[in-house]
PDB file of all heavy atoms in Angstrom:
ATOM      1  N   MET A   1      24.490  11.386  12.739  1.00  0.00           N
ATOM      2  CA  MET A   1      23.147  11.596  13.039  1.00  0.00           C
ATOM      3  C   MET A   1      22.529  10.430  13.722  1.00  0.00           C
ATOM      4  O   MET A   1      21.700  10.671  14.668  1.00  0.00           O
ATOM      5  CB  MET A   1      22.387  11.880  11.736  1.00  0.00           C
ATOM      6  CG  MET A   1      20.972  12.191  11.875  1.00  0.00           C
ATOM      7  SD  MET A   1      20.114  12.979  10.507  1.00  0.00           S
ATOM      8  CE  MET A   1      20.244  11.778   9.241  1.00  0.00           C
ATOM      9  N   LEU A   2      22.855   9.223  13.413  1.00  0.00           N
ATOM     10  CA  LEU A   2      22.286   8.083  14.069  1.00  0.00           C
ATOM     11  C   LEU A   2      22.714   8.024  15.541  1.00  0.00           C
ATOM     12  O   LEU A   2      21.877   7.687  16.419  1.00  0.00           O
ATOM     13  CB  LEU A   2      22.787   6.789  13.373  1.00  0.00           C
ATOM     14  CG  LEU A   2      22.180   5.490  13.898  1.00  0.00           C
ATOM     15  CD1 LEU A   2      20.632   5.469  13.827  1.00  0.00           C
ATOM     16  CD2 LEU A   2      22.787   4.332  13.115  1.00  0.00           C
ATOM     17  N   VAL A   3      23.884   8.400  15.821  1.00  0.00           N
ATOM     18  CA  VAL A   3      24.365   8.452  17.236  1.00  0.00           C
ATOM     19  C   VAL A   3      23.526   9.487  17.981  1.00  0.00           C
ATOM     20  O   VAL A   3      23.144   9.171  19.153  1.00  0.00           O
ATOM     21  CB  VAL A   3      25.841   8.809  17.267  1.00  0.00           C
ATOM     22  CG1 VAL A   3      26.291   9.100  18.729  1.00  0.00           C
ATOM     23  CG2 VAL A   3      26.687   7.738  16.666  1.00  0.00           C
ATOM     24  N   GLU A   4      23.283  10.600  17.413  1.00  0.00           N
ATOM     25  CA  GLU A   4      22.425  11.628  18.145  1.00  0.00           C
ATOM     26  C   GLU A   4      21.039  11.076  18.452  1.00  0.00           C
ATOM     27  O   GLU A   4      20.447  11.259  19.505  1.00  0.00           O
ATOM     28  CB  GLU A   4      22.323  12.857  17.331  1.00  0.00           C
ATOM     29  CG  GLU A   4      21.590  14.032  17.988  1.00  0.00           C
ATOM     30  CD  GLU A   4      22.330  14.481  19.204  1.00  0.00           C
ATOM     31  OE1 GLU A   4      23.575  14.451  19.274  1.00  0.00           O
ATOM     32  OE2 GLU A   4      21.662  14.946  20.106  1.00  0.00           O
ATOM     33  N   ILE A   5      20.413  10.375  17.431  1.00  0.00           N
ATOM     34  CA  ILE A   5      19.088   9.808  17.686  1.00  0.00           C
ATOM     35  C   ILE A   5      19.090   8.768  18.772  1.00  0.00           C
ATOM     36  O   ILE A   5      18.139   8.715  19.501  1.00  0.00           O
ATOM     37  CB  ILE A   5      18.584   9.234  16.349  1.00  0.00           C
ATOM     38  CG1 ILE A   5      18.350  10.365  15.287  1.00  0.00           C
ATOM     39  CG2 ILE A   5      17.334   8.384  16.543  1.00  0.00           C
ATOM     40  CD1 ILE A   5      18.047   9.854  13.901  1.00  0.00           C
ATOM     41  N   LEU A   6      20.126   7.984  18.808  1.00  0.00           N
ATOM     42  CA  LEU A   6      20.179   6.887  19.789  1.00  0.00           C
ATOM     43  C   LEU A   6      20.541   7.285  21.192  1.00  0.00           C
ATOM     44  O   LEU A   6      20.446   6.487  22.143  1.00  0.00           O
ATOM     45  CB  LEU A   6      21.089   5.823  19.289  1.00  0.00           C
ATOM     46  CG  LEU A   6      20.680   5.132  17.997  1.00  0.00           C
ATOM     47  CD1 LEU A   6      21.781   4.113  17.545  1.00  0.00           C
ATOM     48  CD2 LEU A   6      19.385   4.428  18.163  1.00  0.00           C
ATOM     49  N   ARG A   7      21.086   8.514  21.328  1.00  0.00           N
ATOM     50  CA  ARG A   7      21.643   8.936  22.625  1.00  0.00           C
ATOM     51  C   ARG A   7      20.684   8.699  23.760  1.00  0.00           C
ATOM     52  O   ARG A   7      21.099   8.184  24.784  1.00  0.00           O
ATOM     53  CB  ARG A   7      21.993  10.411  22.531  1.00  0.00           C
ATOM     54  CG  ARG A   7      23.052  10.769  23.558  1.00  0.00           C
ATOM     55  CD  ARG A   7      23.684  12.104  23.302  1.00  0.00           C
ATOM     56  NE  ARG A   7      24.825  11.937  22.472  1.00  0.00           N
ATOM     57  CZ  ARG A   7      25.427  12.791  21.771  1.00  0.00           C
ATOM     58  NH1 ARG A   7      24.974  14.056  21.785  1.00  0.00           N
ATOM     59  NH2 ARG A   7      26.472  12.476  21.005  1.00  0.00           N
ATOM     60  N   PRO A   8      19.388   9.129  23.778  1.00  0.00           N
ATOM     61  CA  PRO A   8      18.567   8.953  24.930  1.00  0.00           C
ATOM     62  C   PRO A   8      18.369   7.523  25.392  1.00  0.00           C
ATOM     63  O   PRO A   8      18.289   7.183  26.536  1.00  0.00           O
ATOM     64  CB  PRO A   8      17.237   9.604  24.532  1.00  0.00           C
ATOM     65  CG  PRO A   8      17.540  10.399  23.405  1.00  0.00           C
ATOM     66  CD  PRO A   8      18.704   9.854  22.697  1.00  0.00           C
ATOM     67  N   MET A   9      18.182   6.603  24.443  1.00  0.00           N
ATOM     68  CA  MET A   9      17.891   5.226  24.748  1.00  0.00           C
ATOM     69  C   MET A   9      18.964   4.185  24.441  1.00  0.00           C
ATOM     70  O   MET A   9      18.858   3.072  24.724  1.00  0.00           O
ATOM     71  CB  MET A   9      16.606   4.715  24.124  1.00  0.00           C
ATOM     72  CG  MET A   9      15.323   5.492  24.673  1.00  0.00           C
ATOM     73  SD  MET A   9      13.899   4.814  23.908  1.00  0.00           S
ATOM     74  CE  MET A   9      13.824   3.222  24.459  1.00  0.00           C
ATOM     75  N   GLY A  10      19.934   4.662  23.707  1.00  0.00           N
ATOM     76  CA  GLY A  10      21.089   3.765  23.322  1.00  0.00           C
ATOM     77  C   GLY A  10      20.656   2.698  22.290  1.00  0.00           C
ATOM     78  O   GLY A  10      19.683   2.893  21.549  1.00  0.00           O
ATOM     79  N   PRO A  11      21.385   1.662  22.234  1.00  0.00           N
ATOM     80  CA  PRO A  11      21.133   0.588  21.196  1.00  0.00           C
ATOM     81  C   PRO A  11      19.738  -0.006  21.311  1.00  0.00           C
ATOM     82  O   PRO A  11      19.246  -0.565  20.289  1.00  0.00           O
ATOM     83  CB  PRO A  11      22.205  -0.427  21.459  1.00  0.00           C
ATOM     84  CG  PRO A  11      23.244   0.265  22.324  1.00  0.00           C
ATOM     85  CD  PRO A  11      22.549   1.350  23.020  1.00  0.00           C
ATOM     86  N   GLU A  12      19.134   0.071  22.386  1.00  0.00           N
ATOM     87  CA  GLU A  12      17.762  -0.587  22.503  1.00  0.00           C
ATOM     88  C   GLU A  12      16.750   0.086  21.536  1.00  0.00           C
ATOM     89  O   GLU A  12      15.894  -0.597  20.930  1.00  0.00           O
ATOM     90  CB  GLU A  12      17.246  -0.435  23.968  1.00  0.00           C
ATOM     91  CG  GLU A  12      15.858  -0.938  24.187  1.00  0.00           C
ATOM     92  CD  GLU A  12      15.680  -2.468  23.914  1.00  0.00           C
ATOM     93  OE1 GLU A  12      16.758  -3.101  23.888  1.00  0.00           O
ATOM     94  OE2 GLU A  12      14.590  -2.854  23.885  1.00  0.00           O
ATOM     95  N   LEU A  13      16.860   1.396  21.395  1.00  0.00           N
ATOM     96  CA  LEU A  13      15.963   2.092  20.406  1.00  0.00           C
ATOM     97  C   LEU A  13      16.225   1.543  19.014  1.00  0.00           C
ATOM     98  O   LEU A  13      15.224   1.285  18.286  1.00  0.00           O
ATOM     99  CB  LEU A  13      16.152   3.594  20.515  1.00  0.00           C
ATOM    100  CG  LEU A  13      15.274   4.467  19.545  1.00  0.00           C
ATOM    101  CD1 LEU A  13      13.821   4.239  19.895  1.00  0.00           C
ATOM    102  CD2 LEU A  13      15.647   5.902  19.695  1.00  0.00           C
ATOM    103  N   ALA A  14      17.424   1.441  18.596  1.00  0.00           N
ATOM    104  CA  ALA A  14      17.760   0.946  17.305  1.00  0.00           C
ATOM    105  C   ALA A  14      17.245  -0.473  17.079  1.00  0.00           C
ATOM    106  O   ALA A  14      16.670  -0.835  16.067  1.00  0.00           O
ATOM    107  CB  ALA A  14      19.241   1.000  16.991  1.00  0.00           C
ATOM    108  N   ARG A  15      17.411  -1.341  18.157  1.00  0.00           N
ATOM    109  CA  ARG A  15      16.991  -2.647  18.075  1.00  0.00           C
ATOM    110  C   ARG A  15      15.471  -2.786  17.910  1.00  0.00           C
ATOM    111  O   ARG A  15      15.028  -3.516  17.064  1.00  0.00           O
ATOM    112  CB  ARG A  15      17.395  -3.448  19.365  1.00  0.00           C
ATOM    113  CG  ARG A  15      17.056  -4.944  19.274  1.00  0.00           C
ATOM    114  CD  ARG A  15      16.894  -5.567  20.647  1.00  0.00           C
ATOM    115  NE  ARG A  15      15.836  -5.037  21.457  1.00  0.00           N
ATOM    116  CZ  ARG A  15      14.513  -5.365  21.213  1.00  0.00           C
ATOM    117  NH1 ARG A  15      14.130  -6.119  20.218  1.00  0.00           N
ATOM    118  NH2 ARG A  15      13.588  -4.809  22.012  1.00  0.00           N
ATOM    119  N   ARG A  16      14.754  -1.925  18.615  1.00  0.00           N
ATOM    120  CA  ARG A  16      13.260  -1.925  18.502  1.00  0.00           C
ATOM    121  C   ARG A  16      12.880  -1.447  17.114  1.00  0.00           C
ATOM    122  O   ARG A  16      11.890  -2.049  16.590  1.00  0.00           O
ATOM    123  CB  ARG A  16      12.679  -1.005  19.614  1.00  0.00           C
ATOM    124  CG  ARG A  16      12.793  -1.606  21.031  1.00  0.00           C
ATOM    125  CD  ARG A  16      12.339  -0.681  22.021  1.00  0.00           C
ATOM    126  NE  ARG A  16      11.044  -0.162  21.838  1.00  0.00           N
ATOM    127  CZ  ARG A  16      10.484   0.785  22.405  1.00  0.00           C
ATOM    128  NH1 ARG A  16      11.129   1.583  23.216  1.00  0.00           N
ATOM    129  NH2 ARG A  16       9.211   1.197  22.138  1.00  0.00           N
ATOM    130  N   TRP A  17      13.416  -0.448  16.604  1.00  0.00           N
ATOM    131  CA  TRP A  17      13.066   0.037  15.290  1.00  0.00           C
ATOM    132  C   TRP A  17      13.286  -1.001  14.212  1.00  0.00           C
ATOM    133  O   TRP A  17      12.444  -1.274  13.365  1.00  0.00           O
ATOM    134  CB  TRP A  17      13.884   1.255  14.862  1.00  0.00           C
ATOM    135  CG  TRP A  17      13.306   2.585  15.276  1.00  0.00           C
ATOM    136  CD1 TRP A  17      13.667   3.291  16.366  1.00  0.00           C
ATOM    137  CD2 TRP A  17      12.227   3.299  14.620  1.00  0.00           C
ATOM    138  NE1 TRP A  17      12.821   4.443  16.442  1.00  0.00           N
ATOM    139  CE2 TRP A  17      11.996   4.486  15.373  1.00  0.00           C
ATOM    140  CE3 TRP A  17      11.452   3.060  13.482  1.00  0.00           C
ATOM    141  CZ2 TRP A  17      11.010   5.382  15.066  1.00  0.00           C
ATOM    142  CZ3 TRP A  17      10.487   3.971  13.118  1.00  0.00           C
ATOM    143  CH2 TRP A  17      10.285   5.133  13.918  1.00  0.00           C
ATOM    144  N   LEU A  18      14.431  -1.684  14.242  1.00  0.00           N
ATOM    145  CA  LEU A  18      14.776  -2.787  13.283  1.00  0.00           C
ATOM    146  C   LEU A  18      13.944  -3.917  13.402  1.00  0.00           C
ATOM    147  O   LEU A  18      13.432  -4.506  12.464  1.00  0.00           O
ATOM    148  CB  LEU A  18      16.265  -3.095  13.369  1.00  0.00           C
ATOM    149  CG  LEU A  18      17.251  -2.025  12.891  1.00  0.00           C
ATOM    150  CD1 LEU A  18      18.673  -2.427  13.137  1.00  0.00           C
ATOM    151  CD2 LEU A  18      16.989  -1.721  11.412  1.00  0.00           C
ATOM    152  N   ALA A  19      13.630  -4.312  14.664  1.00  0.00           N
ATOM    153  CA  ALA A  19      12.753  -5.444  14.904  1.00  0.00           C
ATOM    154  C   ALA A  19      11.352  -5.188  14.351  1.00  0.00           C
ATOM    155  O   ALA A  19      10.722  -6.143  13.736  1.00  0.00           O
ATOM    156  CB  ALA A  19      12.755  -5.798  16.372  1.00  0.00           C
ATOM    157  N   ALA A  20      10.874  -4.046  14.580  1.00  0.00           N
ATOM    158  CA  ALA A  20       9.535  -3.676  14.086  1.00  0.00           C
ATOM    159  C   ALA A  20       9.517  -3.687  12.567  1.00  0.00           C
ATOM    160  O   ALA A  20       8.560  -4.215  11.958  1.00  0.00           O
ATOM    161  CB  ALA A  20       9.085  -2.244  14.652  1.00  0.00           C
ATOM    162  N   LEU A  21      10.515  -3.099  11.928  1.00  0.00           N
ATOM    163  CA  LEU A  21      10.561  -3.089  10.466  1.00  0.00           C
ATOM    164  C   LEU A  21      10.740  -4.496   9.883  1.00  0.00           C
ATOM    165  O   LEU A  21      10.202  -4.759   8.843  1.00  0.00           O
ATOM    166  CB  LEU A  21      11.725  -2.255  10.042  1.00  0.00           C
ATOM    167  CG  LEU A  21      11.811  -1.844   8.591  1.00  0.00           C
ATOM    168  CD1 LEU A  21      10.530  -1.123   8.140  1.00  0.00           C
ATOM    169  CD2 LEU A  21      13.014  -0.897   8.255  1.00  0.00           C
ATOM    170  N   LEU A  22      11.365  -5.354  10.586  1.00  0.00           N
ATOM    171  CA  LEU A  22      11.476  -6.791  10.075  1.00  0.00           C
ATOM    172  C   LEU A  22      10.164  -7.496  10.092  1.00  0.00           C
ATOM    173  O   LEU A  22      10.044  -8.561   9.429  1.00  0.00           O
ATOM    174  CB  LEU A  22      12.547  -7.491  10.881  1.00  0.00           C
ATOM    175  CG  LEU A  22      13.963  -7.128  10.628  1.00  0.00           C
ATOM    176  CD1 LEU A  22      14.950  -7.776  11.594  1.00  0.00           C
ATOM    177  CD2 LEU A  22      14.378  -7.443   9.177  1.00  0.00           C
ATOM    178  N   LEU A  23       9.231  -7.051  10.885  1.00  0.00           N
ATOM    179  CA  LEU A  23       7.860  -7.646  10.836  1.00  0.00           C
ATOM    180  C   LEU A  23       7.085  -7.364   9.537  1.00  0.00           C
ATOM    181  O   LEU A  23       6.195  -8.049   9.200  1.00  0.00           O
ATOM    182  CB  LEU A  23       7.065  -7.131  12.057  1.00  0.00           C
ATOM    183  CG  LEU A  23       7.543  -7.547  13.438  1.00  0.00           C
ATOM    184  CD1 LEU A  23       6.764  -6.841  14.526  1.00  0.00           C
ATOM    185  CD2 LEU A  23       7.531  -9.113  13.631  1.00  0.00           C
ATOM    186  N   VAL A  24       7.533  -6.368   8.906  1.00  0.00           N
ATOM    187  CA  VAL A  24       6.865  -5.869   7.665  1.00  0.00           C
ATOM    188  C   VAL A  24       7.395  -6.707   6.490  1.00  0.00           C
ATOM    189  O   VAL A  24       8.601  -6.911   6.411  1.00  0.00           O
ATOM    190  CB  VAL A  24       7.139  -4.378   7.381  1.00  0.00           C
ATOM    191  CG1 VAL A  24       6.507  -3.876   6.101  1.00  0.00           C
ATOM    192  CG2 VAL A  24       6.647  -3.527   8.584  1.00  0.00           C
ATOM    193  N   PRO A  25       6.541  -7.217   5.653  1.00  0.00           N
ATOM    194  CA  PRO A  25       7.005  -7.959   4.482  1.00  0.00           C
ATOM    195  C   PRO A  25       8.002  -7.100   3.674  1.00  0.00           C
ATOM    196  O   PRO A  25       7.871  -5.903   3.541  1.00  0.00           O
ATOM    197  CB  PRO A  25       5.730  -8.282   3.679  1.00  0.00           C
ATOM    198  CG  PRO A  25       4.652  -8.158   4.666  1.00  0.00           C
ATOM    199  CD  PRO A  25       5.080  -7.127   5.636  1.00  0.00           C
ATOM    200  N   PRO A  26       9.091  -7.764   3.217  1.00  0.00           N
ATOM    201  CA  PRO A  26      10.142  -7.006   2.513  1.00  0.00           C
ATOM    202  C   PRO A  26       9.677  -6.063   1.399  1.00  0.00           C
ATOM    203  O   PRO A  26      10.166  -4.950   1.287  1.00  0.00           O
ATOM    204  CB  PRO A  26      11.083  -8.081   1.968  1.00  0.00           C
ATOM    205  CG  PRO A  26      10.851  -9.263   2.834  1.00  0.00           C
ATOM    206  CD  PRO A  26       9.448  -9.144   3.306  1.00  0.00           C
ATOM    207  N   ASP A  27       8.685  -6.523   0.666  1.00  0.00           N
ATOM    208  CA  ASP A  27       8.214  -5.691  -0.492  1.00  0.00           C
ATOM    209  C   ASP A  27       7.376  -4.487  -0.052  1.00  0.00           C
ATOM    210  O   ASP A  27       7.046  -3.605  -0.849  1.00  0.00           O
ATOM    211  CB  ASP A  27       7.498  -6.489  -1.489  1.00  0.00           C
ATOM    212  CG  ASP A  27       6.243  -7.192  -0.940  1.00  0.00           C
ATOM    213  OD1 ASP A  27       6.249  -7.588   0.226  1.00  0.00           O
ATOM    214  OD2 ASP A  27       5.260  -7.425  -1.685  1.00  0.00           O
ATOM    215  N   GLU A  28       7.039  -4.405   1.245  1.00  0.00           N
ATOM    216  CA  GLU A  28       6.279  -3.290   1.822  1.00  0.00           C
ATOM    217  C   GLU A  28       7.096  -2.309   2.708  1.00  0.00           C
ATOM    218  O   GLU A  28       6.583  -1.334   3.110  1.00  0.00           O
ATOM    219  CB  GLU A  28       5.052  -3.844   2.580  1.00  0.00           C
ATOM    220  CG  GLU A  28       4.118  -4.615   1.728  1.00  0.00           C
ATOM    221  CD  GLU A  28       2.934  -5.148   2.541  1.00  0.00           C
ATOM    222  OE1 GLU A  28       2.654  -4.614   3.636  1.00  0.00           O
ATOM    223  OE2 GLU A  28       2.370  -6.243   2.149  1.00  0.00           O
ATOM    224  N   ARG A  29       8.316  -2.753   2.980  1.00  0.00           N
ATOM    225  CA  ARG A  29       9.113  -1.906   3.943  1.00  0.00           C
ATOM    226  C   ARG A  29       9.293  -0.507   3.440  1.00  0.00           C
ATOM    227  O   ARG A  29       9.258   0.460   4.256  1.00  0.00           O
ATOM    228  CB  ARG A  29      10.457  -2.597   4.138  1.00  0.00           C
ATOM    229  CG  ARG A  29      10.295  -3.874   4.976  1.00  0.00           C
ATOM    230  CD  ARG A  29      11.631  -4.557   5.282  1.00  0.00           C
ATOM    231  NE  ARG A  29      11.296  -5.822   5.901  1.00  0.00           N
ATOM    232  CZ  ARG A  29      12.112  -6.822   5.887  1.00  0.00           C
ATOM    233  NH1 ARG A  29      13.288  -6.780   5.216  1.00  0.00           N
ATOM    234  NH2 ARG A  29      11.760  -7.953   6.434  1.00  0.00           N
ATOM    235  N   GLN A  30       9.626  -0.283   2.203  1.00  0.00           N
ATOM    236  CA  GLN A  30       9.868   1.102   1.728  1.00  0.00           C
ATOM    237  C   GLN A  30       8.636   2.022   1.949  1.00  0.00           C
ATOM    238  O   GLN A  30       8.737   3.070   2.340  1.00  0.00           O
ATOM    239  CB  GLN A  30      10.277   1.113   0.254  1.00  0.00           C
ATOM    240  CG  GLN A  30      10.667   2.483  -0.235  1.00  0.00           C
ATOM    241  CD  GLN A  30      11.881   3.088   0.479  1.00  0.00           C
ATOM    242  OE1 GLN A  30      12.858   2.424   0.580  1.00  0.00           O
ATOM    243  NE2 GLN A  30      11.651   4.257   1.047  1.00  0.00           N
ATOM    244  N   SER A  31       7.456   1.438   1.629  1.00  0.00           N
ATOM    245  CA  SER A  31       6.197   2.237   1.817  1.00  0.00           C
ATOM    246  C   SER A  31       5.982   2.571   3.299  1.00  0.00           C
ATOM    247  O   SER A  31       5.493   3.621   3.639  1.00  0.00           O
ATOM    248  CB  SER A  31       5.045   1.564   1.206  1.00  0.00           C
ATOM    249  OG  SER A  31       4.784   0.376   1.820  1.00  0.00           O
ATOM    250  N   VAL A  32       6.371   1.588   4.205  1.00  0.00           N
ATOM    251  CA  VAL A  32       6.143   1.855   5.622  1.00  0.00           C
ATOM    252  C   VAL A  32       7.085   2.944   6.084  1.00  0.00           C
ATOM    253  O   VAL A  32       6.745   3.878   6.794  1.00  0.00           O
ATOM    254  CB  VAL A  32       6.392   0.529   6.450  1.00  0.00           C
ATOM    255  CG1 VAL A  32       6.481   0.802   7.921  1.00  0.00           C
ATOM    256  CG2 VAL A  32       5.240  -0.437   6.151  1.00  0.00           C
ATOM    257  N   VAL A  33       8.390   2.905   5.670  1.00  0.00           N
ATOM    258  CA  VAL A  33       9.343   3.854   6.025  1.00  0.00           C
ATOM    259  C   VAL A  33       8.881   5.246   5.488  1.00  0.00           C
ATOM    260  O   VAL A  33       8.942   6.256   6.165  1.00  0.00           O
ATOM    261  CB  VAL A  33      10.781   3.516   5.486  1.00  0.00           C
ATOM    262  CG1 VAL A  33      11.752   4.639   5.584  1.00  0.00           C
ATOM    263  CG2 VAL A  33      11.260   2.308   6.185  1.00  0.00           C
ATOM    264  N   ASP A  34       8.425   5.311   4.250  1.00  0.00           N
ATOM    265  CA  ASP A  34       7.904   6.482   3.639  1.00  0.00           C
ATOM    266  C   ASP A  34       6.758   7.092   4.431  1.00  0.00           C
ATOM    267  O   ASP A  34       6.757   8.309   4.745  1.00  0.00           O
ATOM    268  CB  ASP A  34       7.433   6.313   2.236  1.00  0.00           C
ATOM    269  CG  ASP A  34       8.643   5.990   1.242  1.00  0.00           C
ATOM    270  OD1 ASP A  34       9.780   6.229   1.627  1.00  0.00           O
ATOM    271  OD2 ASP A  34       8.290   5.496   0.154  1.00  0.00           O
ATOM    272  N   ALA A  35       5.840   6.274   4.876  1.00  0.00           N
ATOM    273  CA  ALA A  35       4.657   6.750   5.674  1.00  0.00           C
ATOM    274  C   ALA A  35       5.130   7.257   7.038  1.00  0.00           C
ATOM    275  O   ALA A  35       4.633   8.335   7.476  1.00  0.00           O
ATOM    276  CB  ALA A  35       3.721   5.618   5.865  1.00  0.00           C
ATOM    277  N   ILE A  36       6.090   6.625   7.627  1.00  0.00           N
ATOM    278  CA  ILE A  36       6.612   7.086   8.975  1.00  0.00           C
ATOM    279  C   ILE A  36       7.315   8.415   8.796  1.00  0.00           C
ATOM    280  O   ILE A  36       7.136   9.284   9.601  1.00  0.00           O
ATOM    281  CB  ILE A  36       7.533   6.030   9.621  1.00  0.00           C
ATOM    282  CG1 ILE A  36       6.707   4.766   9.957  1.00  0.00           C
ATOM    283  CG2 ILE A  36       8.217   6.579  10.846  1.00  0.00           C
ATOM    284  CD1 ILE A  36       7.468   3.614  10.396  1.00  0.00           C
ATOM    285  N   GLU A  37       8.081   8.512   7.761  1.00  0.00           N
ATOM    286  CA  GLU A  37       8.849   9.745   7.505  1.00  0.00           C
ATOM    287  C   GLU A  37       7.891  10.910   7.254  1.00  0.00           C
ATOM    288  O   GLU A  37       8.015  11.987   7.842  1.00  0.00           O
ATOM    289  CB  GLU A  37       9.708   9.519   6.300  1.00  0.00           C
ATOM    290  CG  GLU A  37      10.552  10.794   6.002  1.00  0.00           C
ATOM    291  CD  GLU A  37      11.482  10.609   4.713  1.00  0.00           C
ATOM    292  OE1 GLU A  37      11.056   9.751   3.846  1.00  0.00           O
ATOM    293  OE2 GLU A  37      12.484  11.249   4.663  1.00  0.00           O
ATOM    294  N   GLU A  38       6.829  10.660   6.488  1.00  0.00           N
ATOM    295  CA  GLU A  38       5.778  11.720   6.251  1.00  0.00           C
ATOM    296  C   GLU A  38       5.122  12.117   7.522  1.00  0.00           C
ATOM    297  O   GLU A  38       4.914  13.368   7.728  1.00  0.00           O
ATOM    298  CB  GLU A  38       4.816  11.204   5.203  1.00  0.00           C
ATOM    299  CG  GLU A  38       5.355  11.067   3.787  1.00  0.00           C
ATOM    300  CD  GLU A  38       4.285  10.391   2.864  1.00  0.00           C
ATOM    301  OE1 GLU A  38       3.080  10.369   3.248  1.00  0.00           O
ATOM    302  OE2 GLU A  38       4.710   9.931   1.827  1.00  0.00           O
ATOM    303  N   GLN A  39       4.807  11.178   8.398  1.00  0.00           N
ATOM    304  CA  GLN A  39       4.114  11.539   9.635  1.00  0.00           C
ATOM    305  C   GLN A  39       5.074  12.367  10.511  1.00  0.00           C
ATOM    306  O   GLN A  39       4.612  13.343  11.157  1.00  0.00           O
ATOM    307  CB  GLN A  39       3.755  10.219  10.358  1.00  0.00           C
ATOM    308  CG  GLN A  39       3.000  10.590  11.660  1.00  0.00           C
ATOM    309  CD  GLN A  39       2.522   9.354  12.335  1.00  0.00           C
ATOM    310  OE1 GLN A  39       2.533   8.225  11.850  1.00  0.00           O
ATOM    311  NE2 GLN A  39       2.059   9.501  13.591  1.00  0.00           N
ATOM    312  N   ILE A  40       6.308  11.986  10.591  1.00  0.00           N
ATOM    313  CA  ILE A  40       7.267  12.747  11.399  1.00  0.00           C
ATOM    314  C   ILE A  40       7.424  14.159  10.942  1.00  0.00           C
ATOM    315  O   ILE A  40       7.368  15.130  11.694  1.00  0.00           O
ATOM    316  CB  ILE A  40       8.631  12.046  11.486  1.00  0.00           C
ATOM    317  CG1 ILE A  40       8.458  10.704  12.341  1.00  0.00           C
ATOM    318  CG2 ILE A  40       9.666  12.867  12.041  1.00  0.00           C
ATOM    319  CD1 ILE A  40       9.695   9.849  12.241  1.00  0.00           C
ATOM    320  N   VAL A  41       7.534  14.289   9.624  1.00  0.00           N
ATOM    321  CA  VAL A  41       7.608  15.664   9.030  1.00  0.00           C
ATOM    322  C   VAL A  41       6.382  16.481   9.316  1.00  0.00           C
ATOM    323  O   VAL A  41       6.512  17.675   9.690  1.00  0.00           O
ATOM    324  CB  VAL A  41       7.902  15.508   7.497  1.00  0.00           C
ATOM    325  CG1 VAL A  41       7.817  16.901   6.795  1.00  0.00           C
ATOM    326  CG2 VAL A  41       9.262  14.933   7.237  1.00  0.00           C
ATOM    327  N   ARG A  42       5.197  15.869   9.186  1.00  0.00           N
ATOM    328  CA  ARG A  42       3.948  16.622   9.478  1.00  0.00           C
ATOM    329  C   ARG A  42       3.884  17.121  10.919  1.00  0.00           C
ATOM    330  O   ARG A  42       3.466  18.165  11.217  1.00  0.00           O
ATOM    331  CB  ARG A  42       2.735  15.714   9.225  1.00  0.00           C
ATOM    332  CG  ARG A  42       2.264  15.711   7.795  1.00  0.00           C
ATOM    333  CD  ARG A  42       0.857  15.122   7.643  1.00  0.00           C
ATOM    334  NE  ARG A  42       0.680  13.873   8.383  1.00  0.00           N
ATOM    335  CZ  ARG A  42       0.925  12.590   7.875  1.00  0.00           C
ATOM    336  NH1 ARG A  42       1.386  12.426   6.649  1.00  0.00           N
ATOM    337  NH2 ARG A  42       0.713  11.513   8.590  1.00  0.00           N
ATOM    338  N   GLU A  43       4.372  16.248  11.830  1.00  0.00           N
ATOM    339  CA  GLU A  43       4.228  16.543  13.276  1.00  0.00           C
ATOM    340  C   GLU A  43       5.358  17.458  13.795  1.00  0.00           C
ATOM    341  O   GLU A  43       5.111  18.201  14.747  1.00  0.00           O
ATOM    342  CB  GLU A  43       4.173  15.242  14.077  1.00  0.00           C
ATOM    343  CG  GLU A  43       2.902  14.535  13.811  1.00  0.00           C
ATOM    344  CD  GLU A  43       2.713  13.300  14.733  1.00  0.00           C
ATOM    345  OE1 GLU A  43       3.287  13.340  15.852  1.00  0.00           O
ATOM    346  OE2 GLU A  43       2.071  12.322  14.287  1.00  0.00           O
ATOM    347  N   TYR A  44       6.568  17.375  13.282  1.00  0.00           N
ATOM    348  CA  TYR A  44       7.694  18.046  13.891  1.00  0.00           C
ATOM    349  C   TYR A  44       8.415  19.114  13.069  1.00  0.00           C
ATOM    350  O   TYR A  44       9.275  19.778  13.504  1.00  0.00           O
ATOM    351  CB  TYR A  44       8.708  17.010  14.331  1.00  0.00           C
ATOM    352  CG  TYR A  44       8.088  16.112  15.396  1.00  0.00           C
ATOM    353  CD1 TYR A  44       7.702  14.808  15.063  1.00  0.00           C
ATOM    354  CD2 TYR A  44       7.889  16.463  16.690  1.00  0.00           C
ATOM    355  CE1 TYR A  44       7.173  13.942  15.885  1.00  0.00           C
ATOM    356  CE2 TYR A  44       7.338  15.653  17.607  1.00  0.00           C
ATOM    357  CZ  TYR A  44       6.973  14.380  17.243  1.00  0.00           C
ATOM    358  OH  TYR A  44       6.422  13.515  18.179  1.00  0.00           O
ATOM    359  N   VAL A  45       7.992  19.218  11.772  1.00  0.00           N
ATOM    360  CA  VAL A  45       8.629  20.301  10.918  1.00  0.00           C
ATOM    361  C   VAL A  45       7.735  21.394  10.768  1.00  0.00           C
ATOM    362  O   VAL A  45       6.534  21.205  10.515  1.00  0.00           O
ATOM    363  CB  VAL A  45       9.069  19.646   9.565  1.00  0.00           C
ATOM    364  CG1 VAL A  45       9.647  20.705   8.625  1.00  0.00           C
ATOM    365  CG2 VAL A  45      10.102  18.489   9.739  1.00  0.00           C
ATOM    366  N   ASP A  46       8.279  22.550  10.836  1.00  0.00           N
ATOM    367  CA  ASP A  46       7.595  23.877  10.696  1.00  0.00           C
ATOM    368  C   ASP A  46       7.513  24.638  12.010  1.00  0.00           C
ATOM    369  O   ASP A  46       7.773  24.498  13.046  1.00  0.00           O
ATOM    370  CB  ASP A  46       6.140  23.745  10.204  1.00  0.00           C
ATOM    371  CG  ASP A  46       6.183  23.499   8.692  1.00  0.00           C
ATOM    372  OD1 ASP A  46       7.008  23.944   8.001  1.00  0.00           O
ATOM    373  OD2 ASP A  46       5.163  22.861   8.246  1.00  0.00           O
TER     374      ASP A  46
END
């Protein structure tokens, strides 16, 4: 699945996602990931 997600932009997309997530304090990362996941589901599922 990760390979499919990265196909259009390659490793640069993964690097950007990880770099952005590393800016978030460690104890807040899970809530940020949860919020992003919820937004993606709202916009693209159904």
